[in-house]
N, C-alpha and C positions, 0 to 999 in steps of 0.2 A: 174451638181452638184455644180459648182462654183457659179451659180446664186442663188441656194438655200442658200448657206452660206452667200452670200452678202446680201440677203434679210433679213435673221435672224439677221445679224449684224446691219442693218438699223433699224429694229424693236427695238432692244435693245437700240440703241442710241436714238430713238424716245421716248421710255419710260423714259429713264434717263432725257432727256431734258424736258419732260412733268412734271416729279416729281420736277425738279429744278424750273420750271416756277410756279407750285403751291406753292412751298416753298417760293419763292420770293413774290408771291401775299399775302400769309399769313403774311409774315414779314411786308409788307407795310401796310396791314390792322391792324396789331397789333400796329404799331407805329402811325397810323393816328387815329384809333378809340378806341381801347381797352385801351391802356396805358393812354391817357389823361382822360378817364372816371374813371379809377382806381385812378388816382391822385386826381380827383375832389371828389370822394367818401371818400378818406382818409382825405382830407381837411375838408369835412363836418363832419366826425366823430370826428375829433379833435375839431372843433367848438362846437359841441354838448356836448362833454365831458368837455369842459372848461367853460360852462355856469355857472354863479354865480348870486346871489341875486343882483338886481340893474341893470343888463344888459338890455338895450333896444333892443328888437328883432322884427323881422318880420317873420310871419309864411308863409308857402307855400300857404295858402288861402288868404294872403294879410292882415291879421289882425296884428296890431302892439300893443305892450305893453311892460311893464317892468316886469322882473322876480321878483316875490314876494317871492317864495321859490322853492327849487330844491329837487325833490324826485328821487328815483331810475330810473323809466321809465317816470315820468311825471314832468311837471313844473306847478306851479301855476302862472298864468299871470295876472297882474293887469292892467286894462284898464284905459282910461283917466278919466272916471267917478267913479273910485274906485271899479268897479266890478271886481270880481276875477273869472278866468276861468281855469279849469284844462285841459292841453293839453299834447299830447305826445311829448317827447323830439325830436323825429325824424321829427316832423312837422316844426321845426325851419328852415327857409330858410337862415337867416343871421342876422348879427348885424346891427342896424341902426347906421348911422354915428355919432360917438361921438368924 
């Protein structure tokens, strides 16, 4: 009988240590992968929200231009040869060095 109680105690400790190990792995994954990605998304959203006429930007496709006008979901982008293109605000990758 004592062996049965000892074995059940070990199984309970094994489950606890396994749960603790998975919790630790999740915490490490959160701080290495998830949290930096959330920070990057927040920074991108702030960039897109702060765009104004005259900003020089680069799109995720590599196209560069100057913001001609700002709409709710779109930007009118003026290219080098004075062509204007309507693009989604979310397509903005970043500002060009000013």
